[in-house]
N, C-alpha and C positions, 0 to 999 in steps of 0.2 A: 817236682812231683813226676813220677814215672808215667809215661804215656804208652798207649797201645798202638803199635806201628805194624801195618800189614804191607808187605813188599812182594809183588809178583816178580818172577824171574830172579828171586833173591839168592839163588844158589851159586851164581857165577858173576864175574865182571862187575858192572856198575851196580847192579842190584845187591851183590854181596858186599861191595864196599860201603854202600848206603846202610845196609843192615848192621855192619860192624860199627859204623859211626853212631847210629842210634843206640845200639847195645852198649857202647862205651859210656853213654849218658845215663845208663841204668834203665832205659826204656825196655818194655816188653815187646819183642819182635816175633812176628809170624811170617815165615817164608812160604811162598806159594810157587809151584812150578810143576811141570809135567813129570820130571824125573825125580822120584822119591829118593833114589840113592844119592843123587847130587845134593839134594837138600840136606840129607842126613850128614853128609861129609862137610857141609859148609862150616867154616870156622867162625861161628857166631855164638859166643857164650850164652847159654840159657834160652836160645831161640826155640820156638815151636816150629814145626814143619807140617805141611799138608800138601800131598801130591794131587794135582788136578789139571786137566786140560781146560784152560780158561776160555777156549773157544767153543766149549760144549756147555750148553745151558744147564744140563743136569749136573755136570761136575761143578759148575759155578754155584748151583744151589747147595750142593753138599759142602763146598768150601765156605759159603755164607753161614750155613748151619754150624760148622765148626767154629767160625769166628764168634757166633752168637753164644755158643756154650763155653768157649775158652776165654774170650776177651770181653764180650758184651759191646762196649763202645769202641769205635775206631777213631783215634785221634789223628793219625797220619796214614794216608793211603798212597803208596808209591807204585806206579805202573812201570816196571822195568822189563816185563816179559815182552818178547818179540824177536825179530830177526829178519834177515834178508831171504825171502822166499823165492827169489828169482832162480830160474833153472834154464839150462841150455836146451834148445830144441833138438831132439833126436833126428837123424837124417830122414827117417820115414814118418815123422810126426806131422800132422796137419798144423800149419802155423797158427791158425785161429784157435784151435783147441789148446795149443801150447800157451798162447797169449791169455786165454781165459783162465787156464790153470794158474799161471803165474800171478795174475792180478787177484784171483780169488784167494790164493795162499797168502799173499802179502797182506791183504786186508783182514784175513782171518787172524794172522799172527799178530799184527800190529794195531789194528783198529778194533776189531770185534772183541778181542780179549779184554782190552781196556774198558770198552763200553759195557760189556756184560758184568764185569766185576764191580765197576762203579755203581751201576744201577742196583745190583744185588745188595750192596752195602750202603747205599745212599742214606737210608733211614738210621743207620748205626753211626754215622759221622757225628763226632762231638759237636754240640751246639751250645755256646759258641766255641771257637778255637780249632775246629777241624781243618785239616789240610788235605787237598788232593793234588798229586803231582804226577804229571805225565812225562815220559821220555820220548821226545821227538828226535830230530836229526838235522844236521846241516843240509842233508839231502832234500829236505822239504823246501829249502830255498834255492838250491842249486840244481835240483833234478839229477843229482849224482846217485850212484849205487843202483841204477835201474829205475825206470819211470814208475813202475808199479810200487816198488819199495818207497820211493820218494813221495808218491801220492798217498800211500797208506799212512805215512807219518804226518804229512800235511793235513790229513783229515782230522787229526787229533786237535788241531788248533781251534777251529770253529766249535768243536764239541766242548773243549775246555772253556771257551769264552761264554758259551750258552750256560754251562754249569755254573760259572762264576756269577752270572746274573741271577740264576735260580737259587743258588745256595748262599749268596751274599747276605740276605736278610737273616739267615741263621748264624751268621758270624763264621762261615766256612769260606776259606779262600781256595782258589783253583789256579794253578800255574803250570807252565810247560818249560822243560829244559831241553835245549837242542844242542847236543854235543857234536863236535867234529870228529876227526880221526882219534880214536882212543885205543891204545894198545892194552894187552893183557885182558882181552875179552875173547869170546868165541865167535865174534861176528865175522872175522876174516878167516875162520878155519885155522889152518896151520900157519897163517901169517901172510904178509905181503912180500913181494919181491923188493929187492934193494932199491931199484929205480923208482917204483911207485911210492915207496915209503919216503924217499928223499923228496919227491915231488910234493907230497902232502905236507911234509914239514916245511918246505919252502913257501907254501901258501900261507903259513901262519906269520903273524907279526912277532911272536914270542920265540920262534926258532926251535920249537920242540914239539914232541907228540903230546897228546893228552893222556891222562891216566884216569882209571876209575875213581881214584880219590878226588881228582879235580871236580868231577861231576857230583860225586857223593857230598862233597862239602857244600856245593850250591844247593842241592836238595835239602841238606841239613839246615842251612840258613833259611830257606823258604818255609821250612816247617817250624821255625823258631818264632817266639813272640816278636822279635825284632822285625819280622816281615809281615806283621799282622795287617798292614794296610796295602800290601802288594797282592794284587789278584788280576786275573785275565792277562797275564804277561807271558811272553816267550823269552826266556833268558838264554842267550847264546854262550856256549862254553866251548870255544873252538880256537882260541888264540888269535882271533881276528881273521881266520881263514874264510869266513863267510863274505868278507869284503874283498878278498882276492888280492893278488899281488901281480 
């Protein structure tokens, strides 16, 4: 039976790979993101798209209204929107002001977007059988990628655990996936230098970089009936890099 799947940040990278995986199953997919042109170009057969800034409560209300009119019930909610909001301090910029901006931007991109969308759609989650999936990061464990980014991802963990307790009686599961270094995303902009890439690969036990498909497959499984008794978990998808070498 086809399910209704809502994916934030579904136009690129991991979100796009997840959207393609669900669409391949015949599920009805709705892509959310700030850039409407990117969503429209996403190669996801039959997908709906709605452009919204998910850190803006009014935009989230409009997105929720679109979900209500087009889908009704949400079977799977995947939070892939976010990014590294760290920025370099300009020579003449006050360090504390720069710090405040960096932390605010990271929490807005990675934490607030997920919380607002979840709360706006909470009552529409399928009961039983609903799935809520958050994208965290290896940075939440290692403090890499900048302290503000790492903290904003780590903040998703207790939120997910609290949701799992609250929504569990309705038959809704809530889990987190924490990827390591994943290529073919926009996270690193134009890419990493050869030396840094080699260092990140060397930290894995598998000896390779991660792909969006690696993470999408994990999300797809967590949304399946096979994972119906898995909730309040953080699944590491980083080739063992979290353990270090």
